[in-house]
Structure formats: structure tokens, C-alpha cells
Chimera marker file (.cmm) of the C-alpha trace (Angstrom):
<marker_set name="trace">
<marker id="1" x="4.621" y="5.711" z="-13.917" r="1" g="1" b="0" radius="0.5"/>
<marker id="2" x="7.020" y="3.340" z="-12.137" r="1" g="1" b="0" radius="0.5"/>
<marker id="3" x="5.842" y="1.248" z="-9.178" r="1" g="1" b="0" radius="0.5"/>
<marker id="4" x="8.133" y="-0.441" z="-6.655" r="1" g="1" b="0" radius="0.5"/>
<marker id="5" x="7.282" y="-2.944" z="-3.903" r="1" g="1" b="0" radius="0.5"/>
<marker id="6" x="9.566" y="-3.457" z="-0.894" r="1" g="1" b="0" radius="0.5"/>
<marker id="7" x="8.821" y="-6.285" z="1.529" r="1" g="1" b="0" radius="0.5"/>
<marker id="8" x="9.027" y="-5.648" z="5.285" r="1" g="1" b="0" radius="0.5"/>
<marker id="9" x="8.829" y="-8.440" z="7.858" r="1" g="1" b="0" radius="0.5"/>
<marker id="10" x="7.701" y="-7.564" z="11.354" r="1" g="1" b="0" radius="0.5"/>
<marker id="11" x="9.616" y="-8.834" z="14.383" r="1" g="1" b="0" radius="0.5"/>
<marker id="12" x="6.913" y="-11.129" z="15.710" r="1" g="1" b="0" radius="0.5"/>
<marker id="13" x="6.845" y="-11.989" z="19.404" r="1" g="1" b="0" radius="0.5"/>
<marker id="14" x="4.231" y="-14.637" z="20.197" r="1" g="1" b="0" radius="0.5"/>
<marker id="15" x="1.515" y="-13.402" z="22.592" r="1" g="1" b="0" radius="0.5"/>
<marker id="16" x="2.735" y="-9.825" z="22.066" r="1" g="1" b="0" radius="0.5"/>
<marker id="17" x="2.795" y="-7.241" z="19.308" r="1" g="1" b="0" radius="0.5"/>
<marker id="18" x="4.634" y="-7.559" z="16.016" r="1" g="1" b="0" radius="0.5"/>
<marker id="19" x="6.873" y="-4.497" z="15.582" r="1" g="1" b="0" radius="0.5"/>
<marker id="20" x="9.271" y="-2.940" z="13.108" r="1" g="1" b="0" radius="0.5"/>
<marker id="21" x="11.220" y="0.278" z="12.674" r="1" g="1" b="0" radius="0.5"/>
<marker id="22" x="12.611" y="-0.767" z="9.285" r="1" g="1" b="0" radius="0.5"/>
<marker id="23" x="9.901" y="1.093" z="7.351" r="1" g="1" b="0" radius="0.5"/>
<marker id="24" x="11.186" y="4.532" z="8.364" r="1" g="1" b="0" radius="0.5"/>
<marker id="25" x="14.598" y="4.110" z="6.736" r="1" g="1" b="0" radius="0.5"/>
<marker id="26" x="13.049" y="2.510" z="3.642" r="1" g="1" b="0" radius="0.5"/>
<marker id="27" x="10.579" y="5.382" z="3.149" r="1" g="1" b="0" radius="0.5"/>
<marker id="28" x="13.313" y="8.010" z="3.610" r="1" g="1" b="0" radius="0.5"/>
<marker id="29" x="15.657" y="6.214" z="1.186" r="1" g="1" b="0" radius="0.5"/>
<marker id="30" x="12.993" y="5.802" z="-1.496" r="1" g="1" b="0" radius="0.5"/>
<marker id="31" x="11.958" y="9.452" z="-1.105" r="1" g="1" b="0" radius="0.5"/>
<marker id="32" x="15.557" y="10.501" z="-1.777" r="1" g="1" b="0" radius="0.5"/>
<marker id="33" x="15.429" y="8.387" z="-4.951" r="1" g="1" b="0" radius="0.5"/>
<marker id="34" x="12.338" y="10.239" z="-6.159" r="1" g="1" b="0" radius="0.5"/>
<marker id="35" x="9.696" y="7.704" z="-5.106" r="1" g="1" b="0" radius="0.5"/>
<marker id="36" x="6.560" y="8.603" z="-3.174" r="1" g="1" b="0" radius="0.5"/>
<marker id="37" x="5.128" y="6.229" z="-0.565" r="1" g="1" b="0" radius="0.5"/>
<marker id="38" x="1.570" y="5.381" z="-1.647" r="1" g="1" b="0" radius="0.5"/>
<marker id="39" x="0.540" y="2.589" z="0.729" r="1" g="1" b="0" radius="0.5"/>
<marker id="40" x="1.068" y="-0.976" z="1.832" r="1" g="1" b="0" radius="0.5"/>
<marker id="41" x="-0.395" y="-4.400" z="1.211" r="1" g="1" b="0" radius="0.5"/>
<marker id="42" x="-0.357" y="-7.154" z="3.855" r="1" g="1" b="0" radius="0.5"/>
<marker id="43" x="1.093" y="-10.351" z="2.367" r="1" g="1" b="0" radius="0.5"/>
<marker id="44" x="1.261" y="-12.612" z="5.433" r="1" g="1" b="0" radius="0.5"/>
<marker id="45" x="-0.938" y="-12.735" z="8.504" r="1" g="1" b="0" radius="0.5"/>
<marker id="46" x="-0.799" y="-14.967" z="11.566" r="1" g="1" b="0" radius="0.5"/>
<marker id="47" x="-3.679" y="-17.212" z="12.671" r="1" g="1" b="0" radius="0.5"/>
<marker id="48" x="-4.983" y="-14.494" z="14.995" r="1" g="1" b="0" radius="0.5"/>
<marker id="49" x="-5.053" y="-11.936" z="12.171" r="1" g="1" b="0" radius="0.5"/>
<marker id="50" x="-1.843" y="-10.161" z="13.210" r="1" g="1" b="0" radius="0.5"/>
<marker id="51" x="-0.012" y="-8.722" z="10.180" r="1" g="1" b="0" radius="0.5"/>
<marker id="52" x="3.466" y="-10.274" z="9.916" r="1" g="1" b="0" radius="0.5"/>
<marker id="53" x="4.708" y="-9.188" z="6.467" r="1" g="1" b="0" radius="0.5"/>
<marker id="54" x="3.762" y="-6.230" z="4.250" r="1" g="1" b="0" radius="0.5"/>
<marker id="55" x="4.818" y="-4.844" z="0.892" r="1" g="1" b="0" radius="0.5"/>
<marker id="56" x="5.428" y="-1.087" z="0.989" r="1" g="1" b="0" radius="0.5"/>
<marker id="57" x="4.342" y="0.492" z="-2.293" r="1" g="1" b="0" radius="0.5"/>
<marker id="58" x="6.169" y="3.394" z="-3.940" r="1" g="1" b="0" radius="0.5"/>
<marker id="59" x="5.624" y="5.259" z="-7.208" r="1" g="1" b="0" radius="0.5"/>
<marker id="60" x="7.381" y="7.901" z="-9.286" r="1" g="1" b="0" radius="0.5"/>
<link id1="1" id2="2" r="1" g="1" b="0" radius="0.2"/>
<link id1="2" id2="3" r="1" g="1" b="0" radius="0.2"/>
<link id1="3" id2="4" r="1" g="1" b="0" radius="0.2"/>
<link id1="4" id2="5" r="1" g="1" b="0" radius="0.2"/>
<link id1="5" id2="6" r="1" g="1" b="0" radius="0.2"/>
<link id1="6" id2="7" r="1" g="1" b="0" radius="0.2"/>
<link id1="7" id2="8" r="1" g="1" b="0" radius="0.2"/>
<link id1="8" id2="9" r="1" g="1" b="0" radius="0.2"/>
<link id1="9" id2="10" r="1" g="1" b="0" radius="0.2"/>
<link id1="10" id2="11" r="1" g="1" b="0" radius="0.2"/>
<link id1="11" id2="12" r="1" g="1" b="0" radius="0.2"/>
<link id1="12" id2="13" r="1" g="1" b="0" radius="0.2"/>
<link id1="13" id2="14" r="1" g="1" b="0" radius="0.2"/>
<link id1="14" id2="15" r="1" g="1" b="0" radius="0.2"/>
<link id1="15" id2="16" r="1" g="1" b="0" radius="0.2"/>
<link id1="16" id2="17" r="1" g="1" b="0" radius="0.2"/>
<link id1="17" id2="18" r="1" g="1" b="0" radius="0.2"/>
<link id1="18" id2="19" r="1" g="1" b="0" radius="0.2"/>
<link id1="19" id2="20" r="1" g="1" b="0" radius="0.2"/>
<link id1="20" id2="21" r="1" g="1" b="0" radius="0.2"/>
<link id1="21" id2="22" r="1" g="1" b="0" radius="0.2"/>
<link id1="22" id2="23" r="1" g="1" b="0" radius="0.2"/>
<link id1="23" id2="24" r="1" g="1" b="0" radius="0.2"/>
<link id1="24" id2="25" r="1" g="1" b="0" radius="0.2"/>
<link id1="25" id2="26" r="1" g="1" b="0" radius="0.2"/>
<link id1="26" id2="27" r="1" g="1" b="0" radius="0.2"/>
<link id1="27" id2="28" r="1" g="1" b="0" radius="0.2"/>
<link id1="28" id2="29" r="1" g="1" b="0" radius="0.2"/>
<link id1="29" id2="30" r="1" g="1" b="0" radius="0.2"/>
<link id1="30" id2="31" r="1" g="1" b="0" radius="0.2"/>
<link id1="31" id2="32" r="1" g="1" b="0" radius="0.2"/>
<link id1="32" id2="33" r="1" g="1" b="0" radius="0.2"/>
<link id1="33" id2="34" r="1" g="1" b="0" radius="0.2"/>
<link id1="34" id2="35" r="1" g="1" b="0" radius="0.2"/>
<link id1="35" id2="36" r="1" g="1" b="0" radius="0.2"/>
<link id1="36" id2="37" r="1" g="1" b="0" radius="0.2"/>
<link id1="37" id2="38" r="1" g="1" b="0" radius="0.2"/>
<link id1="38" id2="39" r="1" g="1" b="0" radius="0.2"/>
<link id1="39" id2="40" r="1" g="1" b="0" radius="0.2"/>
<link id1="40" id2="41" r="1" g="1" b="0" radius="0.2"/>
<link id1="41" id2="42" r="1" g="1" b="0" radius="0.2"/>
<link id1="42" id2="43" r="1" g="1" b="0" radius="0.2"/>
<link id1="43" id2="44" r="1" g="1" b="0" radius="0.2"/>
<link id1="44" id2="45" r="1" g="1" b="0" radius="0.2"/>
<link id1="45" id2="46" r="1" g="1" b="0" radius="0.2"/>
<link id1="46" id2="47" r="1" g="1" b="0" radius="0.2"/>
<link id1="47" id2="48" r="1" g="1" b="0" radius="0.2"/>
<link id1="48" id2="49" r="1" g="1" b="0" radius="0.2"/>
<link id1="49" id2="50" r="1" g="1" b="0" radius="0.2"/>
<link id1="50" id2="51" r="1" g="1" b="0" radius="0.2"/>
<link id1="51" id2="52" r="1" g="1" b="0" radius="0.2"/>
<link id1="52" id2="53" r="1" g="1" b="0" radius="0.2"/>
<link id1="53" id2="54" r="1" g="1" b="0" radius="0.2"/>
<link id1="54" id2="55" r="1" g="1" b="0" radius="0.2"/>
<link id1="55" id2="56" r="1" g="1" b="0" radius="0.2"/>
<link id1="56" id2="57" r="1" g="1" b="0" radius="0.2"/>
<link id1="57" id2="58" r="1" g="1" b="0" radius="0.2"/>
<link id1="58" id2="59" r="1" g="1" b="0" radius="0.2"/>
<link id1="59" id2="60" r="1" g="1" b="0" radius="0.2"/>
</marker_set>
């Protein structure tokens, strides 16, 4: 089994939400390459606990 990690950084606006749309294109692209999205792992969080960076995890 092959595992792939792709890092996604959220667009962080202080005192507001951190948002991203990048994940949608990444998941579609990896699916076309034969990978299945299996989850994510937060790799960086702000002082308030807001997730700022995640690794998307794919396997095939």
C-alpha cells in the first residue's frame, strides 16, 4: 500500500476563521491518480487552538 501526504495551509485571518478551498482540487486530482482520501492530520495550530496547517492523507 502506498501512502501520500499533501500539506494544506489555511488562509488565516486574525480574529476570524481560517479557510481554504484548496483541498477540493487536491482530493479530486489524487482520486484521478488512483488515490483514496483517508483523512487528515493537523500539523500546526494557533495559540487559540485554531488549525492552520494540515496534511491530507491518501492511499492506494
